[in-house]
Steps between C-alpha positions, in 0.01 A plus 500: 500500500222460242538556132344820355163442338469441126361847458786658695750325276326600174683744271356798317568323166321191622192700594507725186219323308263556790632851578407601144138419574472663838353849517731726711202570726429129557490434879845388622370200702307372200800551279703277737226237480507517121878471504487198723241333279707581192818353647310184594378466143850557369649245740246250386569554127810710435476432128141626477392833357601757767256756366206257532613398845522867601143561373375192681675607825343846476157346425534274805604795720206698369264214585639488857479879524134491397416224747722599799572864447378721784479219748742459787619155564813330618670302226680220681826362359352154525792354688268247666384383158862476374600300806198277463581446131859414591385259767264330250789471256716341769225257596440409135868411458538327836585132468556417862874502470595829338484752784853625438460538122170689540653728766784590260269542199259730681750684720361387831638287782447124519316561825256725314436226238433259791264759651306545172461122466399457867244780477352348181484155660327642805252693286426189290453291819263754645304522172456122493420473873229758504398681811344356812211715622586671827854371521666706227377826656674409823823373343577743227861380447671717753542220748266661752242224470754213528 
């Protein structure tokens, strides 16, 4: 079971500095975006001026509303990016002998750490090898050309 989002865990008191700036007619979706921005700013600097952070969050939300408002697009969660970032962190910390420690640190299996390292090694090998004209189109890595 996943943990509720930061916004879902926020209290009315926590959001009060921003709520004081929001017009009651402000669009609900944009208010949620402003709240999320505000919470990110607060998490980054909890000792900072909450009123200034609330104004900045609203200003950022307004900038997004001006740029993106009225358009329909899918806003991906970015899980692929998060996984890629995690994989890069694992690779950066990989010493050749710390599969178990990395698996525990990042909450994955040892096999998954091995898989990340193997994939990176294969990609690095292919990058260094280059492609052979005519052969790589036939053997695209699925074993069919072998």
